[in-house]
N, CA, C, O and the ligand as a Tripos MOL2 file, in Angstrom:
@<TRIPOS>MOLECULE
protein
  301   299    76     0     0
PROTEIN
NO_CHARGES

@<TRIPOS>ATOM
      1 N           0.8440   -1.2050    0.0000 N.3       1 MET1
      2 CA          0.0000    0.0000    0.0000 C.3       1 MET1
      3 C           0.8770    1.2520    0.0000 C.2       1 MET1
      4 O           1.7590    1.4020    0.8450 O.2       1 MET1
      5 N           0.6360    2.1030   -0.9100 N.am      2 SER2
      6 CA          1.3770    3.3640   -0.8910 C.3       2 SER2
      7 C           0.4550    4.4560   -0.3520 C.2       2 SER2
      8 O          -0.7680    4.3150   -0.3300 O.2       2 SER2
      9 N           1.0610    5.5070    0.0650 N.am      3 GLY3
     10 CA          0.2570    6.6310    0.5270 C.3       3 GLY3
     11 C           0.0580    6.6690    2.0310 C.2       3 GLY3
     12 O          -0.5580    7.5950    2.5590 O.2       3 GLY3
     13 N           0.5790    5.6630    2.7190 N.am      4 ILE4
     14 CA          0.4430    5.6870    4.1750 C.3       4 ILE4
     15 C           1.3080    6.8000    4.7530 C.2       4 ILE4
     16 O           2.4760    6.9420    4.3890 O.2       4 ILE4
     17 N           0.7530    7.5540    5.6160 N.am      5 GLY5
     18 CA          1.5060    8.6500    6.2090 C.3       5 GLY5
     19 C           1.3400    9.9420    5.4330 C.2       5 GLY5
     20 O           1.7730   11.0060    5.8770 O.2       5 GLY5
     21 N           0.7130    9.8420    4.2770 N.am      6 ARG6
     22 CA          0.4480   11.0600    3.5190 C.3       6 ARG6
     23 C          -0.7030   11.8190    4.1950 C.2       6 ARG6
     24 O          -1.7440   11.2310    4.4870 O.2       6 ARG6
     25 N          -0.5230   13.0820    4.4350 N.am      7 PRO7
     26 CA         -1.5940   13.8110    5.1150 C.3       7 PRO7
     27 C          -2.8360   13.9650    4.2290 C.2       7 PRO7
     28 O          -2.7470   14.3010    3.0490 O.2       7 PRO7
     29 N          -3.9530   13.7160    4.8190 N.am      8 HIS8
     30 CA         -5.2150   13.9380    4.1140 C.3       8 HIS8
     31 C          -5.8530   15.2170    4.6400 C.2       8 HIS8
     32 O          -5.6360   15.6040    5.7880 O.2       8 HIS8
     33 N          -6.6140   15.8480    3.8180 N.am      9 GLY9
     34 CA         -7.2720   17.0770    4.2420 C.3       9 GLY9
     35 C          -8.2810   16.8180    5.3510 C.2       9 GLY9
     36 O          -8.4080   17.5820    6.3080 O.2       9 GLY9
     37 N          -8.9860   15.7180    5.1840 N.am     10 LEU10
     38 CA        -10.0670   15.4430    6.1270 C.3      10 LEU10
     39 C         -10.2100   13.9420    6.2910 C.2      10 LEU10
     40 O         -10.4830   13.2320    5.3230 O.2      10 LEU10
     41 N         -10.0300   13.4610    7.4910 N.am     11 SER11
     42 CA        -10.2070   12.0360    7.7430 C.3      11 SER11
     43 C         -11.6830   11.7350    7.9260 C.2      11 SER11
     44 O         -12.4910   12.6440    8.1170 O.2      11 SER11
     45 N         -12.0310   10.4720    7.8690 N.am     12 MET12
     46 CA        -13.4300   10.0960    8.0730 C.3      12 MET12
     47 C         -13.9160   10.5060    9.4580 C.2      12 MET12
     48 O         -15.0550   10.9340    9.6450 O.2      12 MET12
     49 N         -13.0180   10.3600   10.4100 N.am     13 GLN13
     50 CA        -13.3860   10.7230   11.7770 C.3      13 GLN13
     51 C         -13.6920   12.2150   11.8830 C.2      13 GLN13
     52 O         -14.6500   12.6360   12.5300 O.2      13 GLN13
     53 N         -12.8490   12.9870   11.2300 N.am     14 ASP14
     54 CA        -13.0780   14.4290   11.1970 C.3      14 ASP14
     55 C         -14.4170   14.7460   10.5590 C.2      14 ASP14
     56 O         -15.1930   15.5680   11.0460 O.2      14 ASP14
     57 N         -14.6570   14.0610    9.4480 N.am     15 PHE15
     58 CA        -15.8920   14.3020    8.7170 C.3      15 PHE15
     59 C         -17.1110   14.0650    9.6010 C.2      15 PHE15
     60 O         -18.0250   14.8870    9.6610 O.2      15 PHE15
     61 N         -17.1050   12.9170   10.2880 N.am     16 PHE16
     62 CA        -18.2720   12.5770   11.0980 C.3      16 PHE16
     63 C         -18.3980   13.4640   12.3310 C.2      16 PHE16
     64 O         -19.4970   13.8310   12.7460 O.2      16 PHE16
     65 N         -17.2380   13.7990   12.9060 N.am     17 SER17
     66 CA        -17.3170   14.6500   14.0960 C.3      17 SER17
     67 C         -17.7670   16.0590   13.7130 C.2      17 SER17
     68 O         -18.4720   16.7260   14.4690 O.2      17 SER17
     69 N         -17.3520   16.4950   12.5350 N.am     18 ARG18
     70 CA        -17.8100   17.8200   12.0830 C.3      18 ARG18
     71 C         -19.2870   17.8120   11.7700 C.2      18 ARG18
     72 O         -20.0300   18.7230   12.1360 O.2      18 ARG18
     73 N         -19.6930   16.7640   11.0860 N.am     19 TYR19
     74 CA        -21.1060   16.6720   10.7380 C.3      19 TYR19
     75 C         -21.9500   16.6170   11.9990 C.2      19 TYR19
     76 O         -22.9920   17.2670   12.0910 O.2      19 TYR19
     77 N         -21.4890   15.8310   12.9750 N.am     20 GLY20
     78 CA        -22.2170   15.6980   14.2450 C.3      20 GLY20
     79 C         -22.3170   17.0340   14.9550 C.2      20 GLY20
     80 O         -23.3750   17.3970   15.4710 O.2      20 GLY20
     81 N         -21.2170   17.7590   14.9790 N.am     21 THR21
     82 CA        -21.2050   19.0630   15.6370 C.3      21 THR21
     83 C         -22.1810   20.0200   14.9600 C.2      21 THR21
     84 O         -22.9400   20.7360   15.6130 O.2      21 THR21
     85 N         -22.1350   20.0070   13.6370 N.am     22 GLU22
     86 CA        -23.0090   20.8680   12.8530 C.3      22 GLU22
     87 C         -24.4810   20.5660   13.1450 C.2      22 GLU22
     88 O         -25.3020   21.4670   13.3210 O.2      22 GLU22
     89 N         -24.7810   19.2760   13.1880 N.am     23 ASP23
     90 CA        -26.1470   18.8380   13.4190 C.3      23 ASP23
     91 C         -26.6240   19.2010   14.8220 C.2      23 ASP23
     92 O         -27.7450   19.6730   15.0110 O.2      23 ASP23
     93 N         -25.7590   18.9710   15.7920 N.am     24 GLN24
     94 CA        -26.1030   19.3250   17.1740 C.3      24 GLN24
     95 C         -26.2800   20.8240   17.3100 C.2      24 GLN24
     96 O         -27.1550   21.3040   18.0310 O.2      24 GLN24
     97 N         -25.4400   21.5430   16.6110 N.am     25 CYS25
     98 CA        -25.5020   22.9980   16.6430 C.3      25 CYS25
     99 C         -26.8370   23.4800   16.0760 C.2      25 CYS25
    100 O         -27.4630   24.3880   16.6240 O.2      25 CYS25
    101 N         -27.2600   22.8700   14.9870 N.am     26 ARG26
    102 CA        -28.5220   23.2560   14.3680 C.3      26 ARG26
    103 C         -29.6860   22.9960   15.3150 C.2      26 ARG26
    104 O         -30.5940   23.8170   15.4430 O.2      26 ARG26
    105 N         -29.6460   21.8420   15.9760 N.am     27 GLU27
    106 CA        -30.7090   21.5180   16.9250 C.3      27 GLU27
    107 C         -30.7250   22.4740   18.1030 C.2      27 GLU27
    108 O         -31.7880   22.8730   18.5800 O.2      27 GLU27
    109 N         -29.5270   22.8430   18.5720 N.am     28 ALA28
    110 CA        -29.4320   23.7780   19.6990 C.3      28 ALA28
    111 C         -29.9750   25.1510   19.3070 C.2      28 ALA28
    112 O         -30.6880   25.7970   20.0740 O.2      28 ALA28
    113 N         -29.6210   25.5810   18.0970 N.am     29 LEU29
    114 CA        -30.1080   26.8790   17.6130 C.3      29 LEU29
    115 C         -31.6230   26.8680   17.4350 C.2      29 LEU29
    116 O         -32.3140   27.8360   17.7520 O.2      29 LEU29
    117 N         -32.1130   25.7520   16.9220 N.am     30 PHE30
    118 CA        -33.5560   25.6210   16.7180 C.3      30 PHE30
    119 C         -34.3010   25.7070   18.0500 C.2      30 PHE30
    120 O         -35.2990   26.4170   18.1740 O.2      30 PHE30
    121 N         -33.7960   24.9700   19.0450 N.am     31 ALA31
    122 CA        -34.4300   24.9460   20.3730 C.3      31 ALA31
    123 C         -34.3670   26.3080   21.0520 C.2      31 ALA31
    124 O         -35.2580   26.6870   21.8130 O.2      31 ALA31
    125 N         -33.2800   27.0400   20.7550 N.am     32 LYS32
    126 CA        -33.1140   28.3530   21.3610 C.3      32 LYS32
    127 C         -34.0620   29.3620   20.7250 C.2      32 LYS32
    128 O         -34.6230   30.2280   21.3970 O.2      32 LYS32
    129 N         -34.2230   29.2260   19.4160 N.am     33 ARG33
    130 CA        -35.0410   30.1830   18.6690 C.3      33 ARG33
    131 C         -36.5340   29.8830   18.8150 C.2      33 ARG33
    132 O         -37.3610   30.7840   18.9540 O.2      33 ARG33
    133 N         -36.8460   28.5860   18.7780 N.am     34 TRP34
    134 CA        -38.2550   28.1890   18.8940 C.3      34 TRP34
    135 C         -38.4140   27.1290   19.9790 C.2      34 TRP34
    136 O         -38.5830   25.9500   19.6650 O.2      34 TRP34
    137 N         -38.3640   27.5240   21.2390 N.am     35 PRO35
    138 CA        -38.4470   26.5520   22.3440 C.3      35 PRO35
    139 C         -39.7540   25.7700   22.3430 C.2      35 PRO35
    140 O         -39.8100   24.6590   22.8720 O.2      35 PRO35
    141 N         -40.7940   26.3300   21.7630 N.am     36 ASN36
    142 CA        -42.0790   25.6330   21.7320 C.3      36 ASN36
    143 C         -42.4120   25.1210   20.3320 C.2      36 ASN36
    144 O         -43.5720   24.8560   20.0160 O.2      36 ASN36
    145 N         -41.3990   24.9860   19.5120 N.am     37 GLY37
    146 CA        -41.6170   24.5450   18.1410 C.3      37 GLY37
    147 C         -41.5470   25.7040   17.1770 C.2      37 GLY37
    148 O         -41.5690   26.8670   17.5820 O.2      37 GLY37
    149 N         -41.4620   25.3820   15.8960 N.am     38 PHE38
    150 CA        -41.3020   26.4070   14.8650 C.3      38 PHE38
    151 C         -42.4760   27.3800   14.8270 C.2      38 PHE38
    152 O         -43.6370   26.9730   14.8570 O.2      38 PHE38
    153 N         -42.1570   28.6690   14.7620 N.am     39 VAL39
    154 CA        -43.1690   29.6930   14.5430 C.3      39 VAL39
    155 C         -42.6520   30.6150   13.4440 C.2      39 VAL39
    156 O         -41.5780   31.2020   13.5710 O.2      39 VAL39
    157 N         -43.4150   30.7380   12.3750 N.am     40 CYS40
    158 CA        -43.0000   31.5940   11.2770 C.3      40 CYS40
    159 C         -42.9560   33.0510   11.7300 C.2      40 CYS40
    160 O         -43.9350   33.5490   12.2850 O.2      40 CYS40
    161 N         -41.8320   33.7470   11.5020 N.am     41 PRO41
    162 CA        -41.7180   35.1520   11.9150 C.3      41 PRO41
    163 C         -42.6220   36.0830   11.1120 C.2      41 PRO41
    164 O         -42.8380   37.2330   11.4950 O.2      41 PRO41
    165 N         -43.1430   35.5840   10.0040 N.am     42 LYS42
    166 CA        -43.9560   36.4320    9.1360 C.3      42 LYS42
    167 C         -45.4480   36.2320    9.3730 C.2      42 LYS42
    168 O         -46.1960   37.1990    9.5110 O.2      42 LYS42
    169 N         -45.8840   34.9540    9.4190 N.am     43 CYS43
    170 CA        -47.3220   34.6980    9.5320 C.3      43 CYS43
    171 C         -47.6760   33.8870   10.7700 C.2      43 CYS43
    172 O         -48.8440   33.5580   10.9810 O.2      43 CYS43
    173 N         -46.6720   33.5570   11.5980 N.am     44 ALA44
    174 CA        -46.8790   32.8110   12.8340 C.3      44 ALA44
    175 C         -47.3620   31.3800   12.6050 C.2      44 ALA44
    176 O         -47.8580   30.7340   13.5270 O.2      44 ALA44
    177 N         -47.2210   30.8980   11.3990 N.am     45 GLY45
    178 CA        -47.5640   29.5080   11.1240 C.3      45 GLY45
    179 C         -46.5900   28.5530   11.7870 C.2      45 GLY45
    180 O         -45.4350   28.9080   12.0250 O.2      45 GLY45
    181 N         -47.0380   27.3620   12.0830 N.am     46 SER46
    182 CA        -46.1750   26.4140   12.7980 C.3      46 SER46
    183 C         -45.7720   25.2220   11.9320 C.2      46 SER46
    184 O         -45.0700   24.3250   12.4000 O.2      46 SER46
    185 N         -46.2110   25.2070   10.6780 N.am     47 THR47
    186 CA        -45.8290   24.1250    9.7860 C.3      47 THR47
    187 C         -44.6940   24.5920    8.8780 C.2      47 THR47
    188 O         -44.7320   25.6930    8.3300 O.2      47 THR47
    189 N         -43.6950   23.7430    8.7310 N.am     48 TYR48
    190 CA        -42.5250   24.1720    7.9760 C.3      48 TYR48
    191 C         -41.9170   23.0180    7.2160 C.2      48 TYR48
    192 O         -42.1530   21.8510    7.5280 O.2      48 TYR48
    193 N         -41.1300   23.3610    6.2120 N.am     49 TYR49
    194 CA        -40.3070   22.3950    5.5180 C.3      49 TYR49
    195 C         -38.8490   22.6980    5.8290 C.2      49 TYR49
    196 O         -38.4630   23.8590    5.9680 O.2      49 TYR49
    197 N         -38.0430   21.6490    5.9370 N.am     50 ILE50
    198 CA        -36.6140   21.8480    6.1450 C.3      50 ILE50
    199 C         -35.9250   21.9790    4.8030 C.2      50 ILE50
    200 O         -36.1030   21.1550    3.9060 O.2      50 ILE50
    201 N         -35.1390   23.0280    4.6880 N.am     51 ARG51
    202 CA        -34.3210   23.2080    3.4910 C.3      51 ARG51
    203 C         -32.8630   23.0880    3.8950 C.2      51 ARG51
    204 O         -32.2980   24.0370    4.4390 O.2      51 ARG51
    205 N         -32.2480   21.9550    3.6450 N.am     52 PRO52
    206 CA        -30.8650   21.7390    4.0890 C.3      52 PRO52
    207 C         -29.9190   22.7750    3.5050 C.2      52 PRO52
    208 O         -30.1460   23.2470    2.3910 O.2      52 PRO52
    209 N         -28.8540   23.1440    4.2340 N.am     53 PRO53
    210 CA        -28.5360   22.5680    5.5220 C.3      53 PRO53
    211 C         -29.1580   23.2970    6.7140 C.2      53 PRO53
    212 O         -29.3370   22.6880    7.7680 O.2      53 PRO53
    213 N         -29.4870   24.5620    6.5790 N.am     54 LYS54
    214 CA        -29.8560   25.3100    7.7950 C.3      54 LYS54
    215 C         -31.0350   26.2350    7.5910 C.2      54 LYS54
    216 O         -31.1600   27.2420    8.2880 O.2      54 LYS54
    217 N         -31.9030   25.9140    6.6470 N.am     55 GLN55
    218 CA        -33.0210   26.8080    6.4100 C.3      55 GLN55
    219 C         -34.3420   26.1020    6.6260 C.2      55 GLN55
    220 O         -34.4610   24.8870    6.4640 O.2      55 GLN55
    221 N         -35.3130   26.8830    6.9910 N.am     56 PHE56
    222 CA        -36.6570   26.3760    7.2130 C.3      56 PHE56
    223 C         -37.6300   27.2270    6.4140 C.2      56 PHE56
    224 O         -37.5560   28.4550    6.4390 O.2      56 PHE56
    225 N         -38.5390   26.5730    5.7090 N.am     57 MET57
    226 CA        -39.5060   27.3090    4.9110 C.3      57 MET57
    227 C         -40.8970   27.1070    5.4800 C.2      57 MET57
    228 O         -41.3450   25.9820    5.7010 O.2      57 MET57
    229 N         -41.5690   28.2270    5.7120 N.am     58 CYS58
    230 CA        -42.9290   28.1740    6.2230 C.3      58 CYS58
    231 C         -43.8410   27.5160    5.1870 C.2      58 CYS58
    232 O         -43.7770   27.8460    4.0030 O.2      58 CYS58
    233 N         -44.6850   26.5940    5.6290 N.am     59 ALA59
    234 CA        -45.5800   25.8970    4.7040 C.3      59 ALA59
    235 C         -46.7550   26.7840    4.2920 C.2      59 ALA59
    236 O         -47.3890   26.5320    3.2680 O.2      59 ALA59
    237 N         -47.0480   27.8190    5.0830 N.am     60 SER60
    238 CA        -48.1870   28.6810    4.7810 C.3      60 SER60
    239 C         -47.8310   29.7950    3.8020 C.2      60 SER60
    240 O         -48.4740   29.9570    2.7650 O.2      60 SER60
    241 N         -46.7850   30.5680    4.1510 N.am     61 CYS61
    242 CA        -46.4550   31.7350    3.3340 C.3      61 CYS61
    243 C         -45.1420   31.5680    2.5780 C.2      61 CYS61
    244 O         -44.7520   32.4440    1.8050 O.2      61 CYS61
    245 N         -44.4720   30.4660    2.7940 N.am     62 ARG62
    246 CA        -43.2090   30.1340    2.1150 C.3      62 ARG62
    247 C         -42.0910   31.1080    2.4450 C.2      62 ARG62
    248 O         -41.1420   31.2600    1.6760 O.2      62 ARG62
    249 N         -42.2030   31.7570    3.5750 N.am     63 HIS63
    250 CA        -41.1160   32.5950    4.0610 C.3      63 HIS63
    251 C         -39.9660   31.6930    4.4960 C.2      63 HIS63
    252 O         -40.1760   30.6980    5.1900 O.2      63 HIS63
    253 N         -38.7560   32.0460    4.0850 N.am     64 ILE64
    254 CA        -37.5990   31.2200    4.4250 C.3      64 ILE64
    255 C         -36.8160   31.8390    5.5660 C.2      64 ILE64
    256 O         -36.4300   33.0070    5.5190 O.2      64 ILE64
    257 N         -36.5920   31.0360    6.5850 N.am     65 THR65
    258 CA        -35.8520   31.4840    7.7590 C.3      65 THR65
    259 C         -34.5600   30.6890    7.8550 C.2      65 THR65
    260 O         -34.5520   29.4690    7.6960 O.2      65 THR65
    261 N         -33.4910   31.3830    8.1110 N.am     66 SER66
    262 CA        -32.2200   30.7050    8.3260 C.3      66 SER66
    263 C         -31.8610   30.7480    9.7930 C.2      66 SER66
    264 O         -31.9510   31.7950   10.4340 O.2      66 SER66
    265 N         -31.4540   29.6140   10.3190 N.am     67 LEU67
    266 CA        -31.1140   29.5580   11.7350 C.3      67 LEU67
    267 C         -29.9090   30.4210   12.0830 C.2      67 LEU67
    268 O         -29.7900   30.9180   13.2030 O.2      67 LEU67
    269 N         -29.0270   30.5900   11.1210 N.am     68 THR68
    270 CA        -27.7810   31.2910   11.4110 C.3      68 THR68
    271 C         -27.8040   32.7410   10.9600 C.2      68 THR68
    272 O         -26.8040   33.4460   11.0890 O.2      68 THR68
    273 N         -28.9380   33.1940   10.4300 N.am     69 ALA69
    274 CA        -29.0210   34.5820   10.0010 C.3      69 ALA69
    275 C         -28.8400   35.5050   11.1980 C.2      69 ALA69
    276 O         -29.5600   35.4030   12.1920 O.2      69 ALA69
    277 N         -27.8840   36.3940   11.0910 N.am     70 GLY70
    278 CA        -27.6760   37.3740   12.1470 C.3      70 GLY70
    279 C         -26.9440   36.8350   13.3590 C.2      70 GLY70
    280 O         -26.7540   37.5550   14.3390 O.2      70 GLY70
    281 N         -26.5340   35.5870   13.3080 N.am     71 THR71
    282 CA        -25.7840   35.0260   14.4320 C.3      71 THR71
    283 C         -24.3810   34.6440   13.9640 C.2      71 THR71
    284 O         -24.1490   34.4410   12.7720 O.2      71 THR71
    285 N         -23.4790   34.5530   14.8820 N.am     72 VAL72
    286 CA        -22.1170   34.1780   14.5440 C.3      72 VAL72
    287 C         -21.8740   32.7450   14.9990 C.2      72 VAL72
    288 O         -21.9810   32.4210   16.1820 O.2      72 VAL72
    289 N         -21.5460   31.9040   14.0400 N.am     73 MET73
    290 CA        -21.2130   30.5240   14.3710 C.3      73 MET73
    291 C         -19.7280   30.4550   14.7170 C.2      73 MET73
    292 O         -18.8800   30.8030   13.8960 O.2      73 MET73
    293 N         -19.4220   30.0180   15.9050 N.am     74 HIS74
    294 CA        -18.0240   29.9330   16.2850 C.3      74 HIS74
    295 C         -17.7700   28.6600   17.0670 C.2      74 HIS74
    296 O         -18.3010   28.4650   18.1600 O.2      74 HIS74
    297 N         -16.9580   27.8060   16.4950 N.am     75 HIS75
    298 CA        -16.6310   26.5590   17.1970 C.3      75 HIS75
    299 C         -15.1320   26.4130   17.3040 C.2      75 HIS75
    300 O         -14.6460   25.4290   17.8620 O.2      75 HIS75
    301 ZN        -45.2940   31.9710    7.3010 Zn       76 ZN76
@<TRIPOS>BOND
     1     1     2 1
     2     2     3 1
     3     3     4 2
     4     3     5 am
     5     5     6 1
     6     6     7 1
     7     7     8 2
     8     7     9 am
     9     9    10 1
    10    10    11 1
    11    11    12 2
    12    11    13 am
    13    13    14 1
    14    14    15 1
    15    15    16 2
    16    15    17 am
    17    17    18 1
    18    18    19 1
    19    19    20 2
    20    19    21 am
    21    21    22 1
    22    22    23 1
    23    23    24 2
    24    23    25 am
    25    25    26 1
    26    26    27 1
    27    27    28 2
    28    27    29 am
    29    29    30 1
    30    30    31 1
    31    31    32 2
    32    31    33 am
    33    33    34 1
    34    34    35 1
    35    35    36 2
    36    35    37 am
    37    37    38 1
    38    38    39 1
    39    39    40 2
    40    39    41 am
    41    41    42 1
    42    42    43 1
    43    43    44 2
    44    43    45 am
    45    45    46 1
    46    46    47 1
    47    47    48 2
    48    47    49 am
    49    49    50 1
    50    50    51 1
    51    51    52 2
    52    51    53 am
    53    53    54 1
    54    54    55 1
    55    55    56 2
    56    55    57 am
    57    57    58 1
    58    58    59 1
    59    59    60 2
    60    59    61 am
    61    61    62 1
    62    62    63 1
    63    63    64 2
    64    63    65 am
    65    65    66 1
    66    66    67 1
    67    67    68 2
    68    67    69 am
    69    69    70 1
    70    70    71 1
    71    71    72 2
    72    71    73 am
    73    73    74 1
    74    74    75 1
    75    75    76 2
    76    75    77 am
    77    77    78 1
    78    78    79 1
    79    79    80 2
    80    79    81 am
    81    81    82 1
    82    82    83 1
    83    83    84 2
    84    83    85 am
    85    85    86 1
    86    86    87 1
    87    87    88 2
    88    87    89 am
    89    89    90 1
    90    90    91 1
    91    91    92 2
    92    91    93 am
    93    93    94 1
    94    94    95 1
    95    95    96 2
    96    95    97 am
    97    97    98 1
    98    98    99 1
    99    99   100 2
   100    99   101 am
   101   101   102 1
   102   102   103 1
   103   103   104 2
   104   103   105 am
   105   105   106 1
   106   106   107 1
   107   107   108 2
   108   107   109 am
   109   109   110 1
   110   110   111 1
   111   111   112 2
   112   111   113 am
   113   113   114 1
   114   114   115 1
   115   115   116 2
   116   115   117 am
   117   117   118 1
   118   118   119 1
   119   119   120 2
   120   119   121 am
   121   121   122 1
   122   122   123 1
   123   123   124 2
   124   123   125 am
   125   125   126 1
   126   126   127 1
   127   127   128 2
   128   127   129 am
   129   129   130 1
   130   130   131 1
   131   131   132 2
   132   131   133 am
   133   133   134 1
   134   134   135 1
   135   135   136 2
   136   135   137 am
   137   137   138 1
   138   138   139 1
   139   139   140 2
   140   139   141 am
   141   141   142 1
   142   142   143 1
   143   143   144 2
   144   143   145 am
   145   145   146 1
   146   146   147 1
   147   147   148 2
   148   147   149 am
   149   149   150 1
   150   150   151 1
   151   151   152 2
   152   151   153 am
   153   153   154 1
   154   154   155 1
   155   155   156 2
   156   155   157 am
   157   157   158 1
   158   158   159 1
   159   159   160 2
   160   159   161 am
   161   161   162 1
   162   162   163 1
   163   163   164 2
   164   163   165 am
   165   165   166 1
   166   166   167 1
   167   167   168 2
   168   167   169 am
   169   169   170 1
   170   170   171 1
   171   171   172 2
   172   171   173 am
   173   173   174 1
   174   174   175 1
   175   175   176 2
   176   175   177 am
   177   177   178 1
   178   178   179 1
   179   179   180 2
   180   179   181 am
   181   181   182 1
   182   182   183 1
   183   183   184 2
   184   183   185 am
   185   185   186 1
   186   186   187 1
   187   187   188 2
   188   187   189 am
   189   189   190 1
   190   190   191 1
   191   191   192 2
   192   191   193 am
   193   193   194 1
   194   194   195 1
   195   195   196 2
   196   195   197 am
   197   197   198 1
   198   198   199 1
   199   199   200 2
   200   199   201 am
   201   201   202 1
   202   202   203 1
   203   203   204 2
   204   203   205 am
   205   205   206 1
   206   206   207 1
   207   207   208 2
   208   207   209 am
   209   209   210 1
   210   210   211 1
   211   211   212 2
   212   211   213 am
   213   213   214 1
   214   214   215 1
   215   215   216 2
   216   215   217 am
   217   217   218 1
   218   218   219 1
   219   219   220 2
   220   219   221 am
   221   221   222 1
   222   222   223 1
   223   223   224 2
   224   223   225 am
   225   225   226 1
   226   226   227 1
   227   227   228 2
   228   227   229 am
   229   229   230 1
   230   230   231 1
   231   231   232 2
   232   231   233 am
   233   233   234 1
   234   234   235 1
   235   235   236 2
   236   235   237 am
   237   237   238 1
   238   238   239 1
   239   239   240 2
   240   239   241 am
   241   241   242 1
   242   242   243 1
   243   243   244 2
   244   243   245 am
   245   245   246 1
   246   246   247 1
   247   247   248 2
   248   247   249 am
   249   249   250 1
   250   250   251 1
   251   251   252 2
   252   251   253 am
   253   253   254 1
   254   254   255 1
   255   255   256 2
   256   255   257 am
   257   257   258 1
   258   258   259 1
   259   259   260 2
   260   259   261 am
   261   261   262 1
   262   262   263 1
   263   263   264 2
   264   263   265 am
   265   265   266 1
   266   266   267 1
   267   267   268 2
   268   267   269 am
   269   269   270 1
   270   270   271 1
   271   271   272 2
   272   271   273 am
   273   273   274 1
   274   274   275 1
   275   275   276 2
   276   275   277 am
   277   277   278 1
   278   278   279 1
   279   279   280 2
   280   279   281 am
   281   281   282 1
   282   282   283 1
   283   283   284 2
   284   283   285 am
   285   285   286 1
   286   286   287 1
   287   287   288 2
   288   287   289 am
   289   289   290 1
   290   290   291 1
   291   291   292 2
   292   291   293 am
   293   293   294 1
   294   294   295 1
   295   295   296 2
   296   295   297 am
   297   297   298 1
   298   298   299 1
   299   299   300 2
@<TRIPOS>SUBSTRUCTURE
     1 MET1         2 RESIDUE 1 A MET
     2 SER2         6 RESIDUE 1 A SER
     3 GLY3        10 RESIDUE 1 A GLY
     4 ILE4        14 RESIDUE 1 A ILE
     5 GLY5        18 RESIDUE 1 A GLY
     6 ARG6        22 RESIDUE 1 A ARG
     7 PRO7        26 RESIDUE 1 A PRO
     8 HIS8        30 RESIDUE 1 A HIS
     9 GLY9        34 RESIDUE 1 A GLY
    10 LEU10       38 RESIDUE 1 A LEU
    11 SER11       42 RESIDUE 1 A SER
    12 MET12       46 RESIDUE 1 A MET
    13 GLN13       50 RESIDUE 1 A GLN
    14 ASP14       54 RESIDUE 1 A ASP
    15 PHE15       58 RESIDUE 1 A PHE
    16 PHE16       62 RESIDUE 1 A PHE
    17 SER17       66 RESIDUE 1 A SER
    18 ARG18       70 RESIDUE 1 A ARG
    19 TYR19       74 RESIDUE 1 A TYR
    20 GLY20       78 RESIDUE 1 A GLY
    21 THR21       82 RESIDUE 1 A THR
    22 GLU22       86 RESIDUE 1 A GLU
    23 ASP23       90 RESIDUE 1 A ASP
    24 GLN24       94 RESIDUE 1 A GLN
    25 CYS25       98 RESIDUE 1 A CYS
    26 ARG26      102 RESIDUE 1 A ARG
    27 GLU27      106 RESIDUE 1 A GLU
    28 ALA28      110 RESIDUE 1 A ALA
    29 LEU29      114 RESIDUE 1 A LEU
    30 PHE30      118 RESIDUE 1 A PHE
    31 ALA31      122 RESIDUE 1 A ALA
    32 LYS32      126 RESIDUE 1 A LYS
    33 ARG33      130 RESIDUE 1 A ARG
    34 TRP34      134 RESIDUE 1 A TRP
    35 PRO35      138 RESIDUE 1 A PRO
    36 ASN36      142 RESIDUE 1 A ASN
    37 GLY37      146 RESIDUE 1 A GLY
    38 PHE38      150 RESIDUE 1 A PHE
    39 VAL39      154 RESIDUE 1 A VAL
    40 CYS40      158 RESIDUE 1 A CYS
    41 PRO41      162 RESIDUE 1 A PRO
    42 LYS42      166 RESIDUE 1 A LYS
    43 CYS43      170 RESIDUE 1 A CYS
    44 ALA44      174 RESIDUE 1 A ALA
    45 GLY45      178 RESIDUE 1 A GLY
    46 SER46      182 RESIDUE 1 A SER
    47 THR47      186 RESIDUE 1 A THR
    48 TYR48      190 RESIDUE 1 A TYR
    49 TYR49      194 RESIDUE 1 A TYR
    50 ILE50      198 RESIDUE 1 A ILE
    51 ARG51      202 RESIDUE 1 A ARG
    52 PRO52      206 RESIDUE 1 A PRO
    53 PRO53      210 RESIDUE 1 A PRO
    54 LYS54      214 RESIDUE 1 A LYS
    55 GLN55      218 RESIDUE 1 A GLN
    56 PHE56      222 RESIDUE 1 A PHE
    57 MET57      226 RESIDUE 1 A MET
    58 CYS58      230 RESIDUE 1 A CYS
    59 ALA59      234 RESIDUE 1 A ALA
    60 SER60      238 RESIDUE 1 A SER
    61 CYS61      242 RESIDUE 1 A CYS
    62 ARG62      246 RESIDUE 1 A ARG
    63 HIS63      250 RESIDUE 1 A HIS
    64 ILE64      254 RESIDUE 1 A ILE
    65 THR65      258 RESIDUE 1 A THR
    66 SER66      262 RESIDUE 1 A SER
    67 LEU67      266 RESIDUE 1 A LEU
    68 THR68      270 RESIDUE 1 A THR
    69 ALA69      274 RESIDUE 1 A ALA
    70 GLY70      278 RESIDUE 1 A GLY
    71 THR71      282 RESIDUE 1 A THR
    72 VAL72      286 RESIDUE 1 A VAL
    73 MET73      290 RESIDUE 1 A MET
    74 HIS74      294 RESIDUE 1 A HIS
    75 HIS75      298 RESIDUE 1 A HIS
    76 ZN76       301 GROUP 0 **** ****
């Protein structure tokens, strides 16, 4: 096998730990923003679609909300 010891940009472990962190972060932001569930900032509707990776679209008025809009993500 060649290539052993060659540095990789991102190992599988890194990938999964990053993805996990990102996902947990999204859930934490969601819970902080909508502790009682999603509420549309425009029409107060509670039904939404998830638009990956971090957006939510209101099912009533189709207003799109981003969890990270106006916030600073720092890890
Ligand atoms: Zn709405």
